[in-house]
N, C-alpha and C positions, 0 to 999 in steps of 0.2 A: 212472885208475879213475873210473867214474861210477856214481851212484845216482840214480834218478829224473831222469836227464838233467842232473845237476849235476857240475861239476868238484870232485873231492874236495879238491884243493889249494886251490881258492878258498874252499870252505866252511871249511877250516882257517884261512885268512886272516880270514874273517868272525869266527870264534870268537876269534882273537887280537885283532881290533879291538874286540870287545865287552869283552874283558878289560881293555883300556886304560881304559875308563870306570870299572871297578872299581878298578884300580890308582891312578887319580888321585883316588879317593874321591868321584867325582861320583854314583855309585850304590853301594849296599851289595852288590847282586847282581842278576843277571838270568837269566831263562830264555828262550831263543829256540828256535823250532820252525819247520821248513819242511816242507811236505807238497806233493807234486806227482805227478801221474799215478797216484794211488791208493796212494802209499807215503810214509812219513815218512823223509826223507833226512837230516834234521838235527834234533837234539833235545839242547840243551846247557844244563845249569844251571851258572852260574859265580858265584863270589863267595859272599856270605853272605845268608841270610834275616834274620839279626840279626848285625851286625858286632861289636857290643860283647860279645855272648855267644859269638862265633865259631861260630855255627850255620850250616852250609853250605846253600846253595841246593840243592834237589833237584827232580827232575822233577815230583813231586807236591806241590810247595810251593803253598800257597793264597795268592792275590792278591786285593786289593780292586780290582775291575775298574771301579768307578764308572760312567761313561756308556757303557761297553760293555754295560751292562744295557739300554740303549735299543733296540737292534735286536731283542733278545729280546722286549721288551714289544710292539714293533711286529708281530713275528711272531704273538704271542698275539692281538692285535687282528685280524689277517688270518684267524686260525682262526675267530674269532667271526663275522666277515663271511661266511666260507664256510658257516657254519651258519645263516645268515639271521637272526642275532641283532643284527647291526649293518649299516649301509651307510656307505660313505665320505662321502656327502653328508648324512648324518643330523645334525640339530641335537643336540648333546650334552645340551641341557637336558631332553630326554625322560627321561634317566636321571640327570642331574646338575642338578636344579632350582636348586641354588645358583648356577649360572652362566647363569641364564635372562635376566638383564637387565644385561649387561656395560656399563660406562661406559668411554670412551676419552679419554685425556688430550689436551687441545688442543695442548699442548706436551710432548713426552716428558720434558723436563727441568724442567717447570713445576710449579706448585702442584697438589696432589692433588685439590683441590675444583673445579678448572676442567676440566670434562669434558663430553663429548657422548655421547648414546646411540650404541651400536653400530649401524652401518648394516645389518648382517646377523647372523644368529645364528652362534655358534661351532659348527663342524662337526667330525666325527671327522677329516676330512682336514686341517683347520686344525691340529689338535693333532699329527697324525702328521708334518706337514711343518714344524713350528715357525713357522707363520704365524698363530698365534692371538693374538699381541700380548703374550704373557707374557715375563717375563725371569727371571734369577737376580739376586741382589744384586750380583754382579760384572759383570752385563751391563746393569743398570739405570743410569739417570742421575738427577741432581737429587734431590728429596725422595723419589722412589720407592725409592732405595737403602735408606734407613732403614726404609721401610715393609716391604720384603722381609726385611730383617734382623729386624724385630720379629715378623713372621709366622712366620719359619722358625727362630727361635732355639730350639735344642734339638729340632728336629722329628725328628731321628733316634731320639730316645728313645721312650718309650711314648706315642704319639699316636694317638688314634682317627682313622681316615681320614675319617669324616664330619665331625668337628670341624675337622680340617685343611682340608677342602674349604670349609667354612663361612668360615674365615678367608681362604682364597684368593678367595672370592667378594666380599670387601670391597676387593680390589685393583683399581685401574683398569688398563685395558690401555694399552700403549704406542702401539699402532697399530690401525687398523681391521682386524677379522678378515679373513684371506686376502690382505692387501695387501703384506706384507713378511715376509721371513725374519728371525727374531730368536730367539737361543738362550735358552731358559728352561725353566720347570717344566711345559711342555705334556705331556711324556711321563710325569711323575709323576701328572698328572691322568688320563692314560690308565690308570695302575695302579688308580686308584679306579674308573674306568669298567669295567675287567675284573671287579672285585669286585661291582659293582652288577649287571652283566649275567649273570655266571656263578654268583654266589653263593659263589665261592671267593676267598680272598685271592690276591694276585699270586703269593706264594710257593707256595701249594698248586696253583694253576693251572699255573705253570711246572713244578713238580715232576711232576705227574701227566700233563700233556699234552705236555711238551717234554723235560725232563731224563731222566725214567725211560725213555721210548721210545728216546732217543739214547744211553743209558748214561752220562749226565753225573752221576756219583754224588757229586761234590764241589762242586756249584754250588748255592748257597742264600743267603738273606739273613743268615744267622748261622752261627757255627761252634760246634759242640758242644765241651764242655770236653775230651772225649777226643781231639779233633783240633786243639786250639789250638796245639800245638807245631809243627804244619805251617804255621801262618800266618806269613807274612813280616812283619817290622816295617815300619811306614810312616814315611816321612820327609817333611818339608817343607824349603824352602830359606829360610834367614834372609835377608831383603832387605838387611841391612847387611853381613854377612860373606860372603854367598853360599855358606855352608856348610850341610851337612845337619844338621837337628835332628830328634830323634825326635818323631813326632806320635802314633803309636799302636803299642803293643806287645802281644803276645798275652796276658800275664798280666792286663792291665787293659783289654783291647780293648773298644771299643764294639760290635764284631762278635760278642762273646760273649753278647750279650743276645738271647734268642729273641723278645722282644717289641718289637724294633726296628721302626720305621716301614718298611713295605715299599713304597718308592717305585718307580714304574715307570721313573724317570729315572736311577736309580743305586742302589747299595747291595749288589749281589751280590758274593759271593766265588766265585772259580773257579780252575781250574788250566789250564795250557796244553793238556793233552790233552782236557779237557772242552770248552773253547771251540773247539778244533779241530772237534769234532763239530758244534757249532752252525754254524760257518763252512761246513762241508761241506754242511749242510742247505741253506744259501742258494746255495752254488755249484752244488749238485745240483738246483736249481730245486724244492726241497721234498722231496727224497728223499736218504736216506743208506743206501746198500746196498739192503736190501729194505724199509726203513722209510720210508713216506711220511707226512709231517705236514701239508704244504701243497700246493696245486695249483701247476702250472707258472705259471699266470697270476698267482696271488697273489704269488709271488716275483718274477716279471717286473715287477709293479707296484712292489714294494719297491725294485727295482733300476732304476727309471726316474726321470729328472729331472722334478720338478713345478714348478720355479721358472721364472718368466717371464724373458725377456731383461732387462727392467728390474729385476727383483728380484735378478738375478745381478750387476748393476752396483753394488749397495750393499755396501760393505766389511763384513766380519765379523771380529771379534777383531782389529781394527786393520789388516787387510790384505785384498787382493782374493782372498778364499777361493774365490770361485766363477768365477774366470777360466778354469780348466781342468776344473772339475767342477761337477756339479749336486747337488741333494739330492732324495732320493726319500722313502720311508716309513721313516724312522729310519736312513737310510744316505746317505753321500755317494757319488757315482758319477762316475768319470772319463769325460769325453767329448772332451777335448782334451789329450792327455798332454804336449805341448810347453809348455802354459801352466800346468801344476800348480805350486803354490807351497807349500813350496820346490820347485825343479825336481825332478820325480819320475820314476819309471821305470815306474809302473803302466800297463798296457795299457788301451785303450778298453774300457769296461764294468766295470773293476775297482771294487770297492766296499769300504766300511769305516766304522767310527766308533770313535774312541779313547776313553780314560778319563783323568780328571784326575790320577790317580796315575802317569801315564806309560805305562800299558798301551796297547798298540796291536796292530792286526791288519789284514790286507787279504786279499781273495780276488780272484784274477785269472782270469777265464774263458778268456782267450786262451791263457795258459800252463798252465791247469788247475792252479793253484798257490795255496797259502795260506801266509801268513807270520804268525807271532805273536812279539811281543817284550814280555815282562812284567817291569816294574820297579815299585818303590813309592817314587816321587819326585814329590811334588806341588809344582808351581811355576807361577806366572803367566807367567814368561818362557818363550819357546820353547826347547826342548832338542833338540839335533840327533841324539840317539842313534837314534831310530826311523828317521829318514831315512837315516842311515848304514847301519843294518841292511838296509833295503830296497835301497839302491843296491848293496851288496855281494852281496845275495842274487840280484838280477837279473844282476849281472856273473858270478855263478857258473854260470848256465845254460849248458850246453855241448851240448845236444842237444834 
């Protein structure tokens, strides 16, 4: 028996494999979804959204999707570009004067007062492609680590975006703008740019321009009290015991605060069904069914590699991330499947970007397929569950 060209028996094996991660206690629960050729062939909640309270995962469970927010922010920027309110090569200082005179560290791990002037202004494209020279505290080195920790301590709480950007403007860049890919707060800055250009907060822009047109009713920067029971508990991994510890639970969740900082780089809560709609928008080159939000060309640019050959040689996150894939506008794009690390199954042109709580997704234009795997497990170490899910999903294709 087949559905959407999948072997039913192999999809059953995929479900069983995901259950082993729950049974071993590595995750509390998981929701997996597979969409292909216009239909959902697999949609399985397993385990618990809170294991201590024995609350089961459900199809409409809410997940903190962290950096899966970034592609949505990038799509919003492309909307503003289509409306002639921005251009990719525009210096962002026109709207963000706080960033008009960036300084660049002479040594990325060196003293913060040893800097040079930037050789070129920061552009919208630099921010979209993570080539602006910014970092996160966990991707910075030397004294810059503490500088980022000081600037972003408590930034998810009630922080005015203008005050936040003023603080960002005091940070030196790691590298000259446009010269190197380095993961950092660039997409959060794009969130402020959206607000300055459109007059809407990122949350309101996303809601009115993307979420409501696509029917994404459960995606937002905060969770109303009436919906908190649907939010999965979040866990982190204790480095000493390697066991899960509770990091955020619905009754006291940071995501229950409607005044949370709306960062373009993270912070959204969503469901598998909601994010499927957004992934379909990108797979459909800007259209979902009869709803078009972006032009073909805008999405094609998002799905195109912008990194030079030299930039792809620089390791990221401790390994050769760009050996088999490049980076576009908020998305990674496979262009050499045999060199994906870890060894992947995605076709040429497949694209994605995951989240720090273990949430992951991909869209494959060759197979006309989307896969989502949502968990709430934050860890610095690589965790094989999403790669296992993808391998088994591709192995299940039977037509």
